[in-house]
C-alpha positions in Angstrom: 94.5 143.1 70.9 91.3 143.9 68.9 91.7 147.6 69.7 95.3 147.5 68.7 94.5 146.0 65.3 91.7 148.4 64.7 94.0 151.3 65.5 96.7 150.1 63.1 94.2 149.7 60.3 92.6 153.1 61.1 96.0 154.8 60.9 96.7 153.1 57.5 93.5 154.7 56.2 93.8 158.1 58.1 97.3 158.7 56.9 96.7 157.6 53.3 98.5 159.4 50.5 96.2 162.0 48.7 97.9 160.9 45.4 96.7 157.3 45.3 94.0 154.9 46.6 94.9 153.3 49.9 96.4 149.8 49.8 96.7 147.8 53.0 98.2 144.4 53.4 98.1 142.3 56.6 100.4 139.3 57.0 101.2 136.7 59.6 104.3 134.5 59.5 105.3 132.0 62.2 108.9 132.1 63.3 110.7 130.2 66.0 108.6 130.8 69.1 106.9 133.9 67.8 104.3 135.1 65.2 105.4 138.1 63.1 102.4 140.2 62.0 102.7 143.2 59.7 100.3 145.9 58.6 101.8 147.3 55.4 100.4 150.3 53.6 101.1 152.9 50.9 100.4 155.8 53.2 102.4 159.1 53.6 105.0 157.1 55.6 107.0 158.0 58.7 110.4 159.6 58.5 113.1 157.4 60.2 113.8 160.1 62.8 110.2 159.8 64.1 109.7 156.1 64.0 110.3 155.7 67.8 108.6 158.9 68.7 105.2 157.8 67.4 104.9 155.2 70.2 105.2 157.8 72.9 102.0 159.0 74.6 100.6 162.2 73.2 103.4 162.6 70.6 102.0 163.7 67.3 103.8 164.3 63.9 101.0 166.5 62.5 98.8 169.2 63.8 95.2 168.4 64.7 93.9 170.4 61.8 95.9 168.3 59.3 95.2 164.9 60.9 92.8 164.8 63.8 93.5 162.5 66.8 94.8 162.5 70.3 98.2 161.0 69.9 97.5 158.0 72.1 96.7 155.3 69.5 100.1 153.9 68.8 101.2 154.3 72.5 98.2 152.2 73.4 99.1 149.6 70.8 102.6 149.4 72.2 101.3 148.9 75.8 98.8 146.2 74.6 101.4 144.3 72.5 104.0 144.5 75.3 101.4 143.3 77.8 101.1 140.2 75.7 104.8 139.7 75.7 105.4 141.1 72.2 107.1 144.0 70.5 105.9 146.6 68.0 108.1 148.7 65.6 108.1 150.4 62.3 110.1 148.6 59.6 112.9 151.1 58.8 113.6 149.5 55.5 110.1 150.0 54.1 109.9 153.2 52.0 106.7 152.9 50.0 104.4 153.9 52.9 104.5 152.4 56.4 105.0 148.8 57.6 104.2 148.2 61.3 105.6 144.9 62.6 104.2 143.2 65.6 105.8 140.1 67.1 103.9 138.0 69.6 105.0 134.8 71.4 103.4 131.6 70.2 100.8 130.5 72.8 101.7 127.3 74.7 98.7 125.4 73.4 99.7 126.4 69.9 103.3 125.2 70.5 102.0 121.9 71.7 99.7 121.5 68.7 102.6 122.3 66.3 104.8 119.8 68.0 102.1 117.1 67.8 101.5 117.9 64.1 105.2 117.6 63.4 105.4 114.3 65.2 102.4 113.0 63.2 104.0 114.1 60.0 107.3 112.5 60.8 105.6 109.2 61.7 103.6 109.3 58.4 106.8 110.0 56.4 108.6 107.2 58.2 105.7 104.8 57.5 105.6 105.7 53.8 109.4 105.2 53.4 109.6 102.0 55.3 111.6 103.7 58.1 108.9 102.9 60.6 109.9 99.2 60.7 113.5 100.0 61.3 112.7 102.3 64.2 110.7 99.8 66.2 112.6 98.0 69.0 
């Protein structure tokens, strides 16, 4: 996964707009059973008709003299993310650059910890409201 994140950040910088300083935002949001990560930038962007093509091995949108590279970076990212049970895509609604979204399943240990934390919180709330006495047999 480290290489995938490095590649996403490298692309955000490599394909920056010549008209403005690069801005990159990385986010992580838990959702039901998955984490949604996003790398959002103000780069030159990717036209909608090419948003699937960029994940294909050796597919390039630019010639090597404009943007150097091999055309394997995002294909490798896709393989790594899918190996870990996730998905990667370009957010088609984002128009101010590029937003790459990665969803990965929540690890079992993390799911167990979240459930335990939730149970502890519920018990604390019940105790503070007096509901704990009513729930005892």
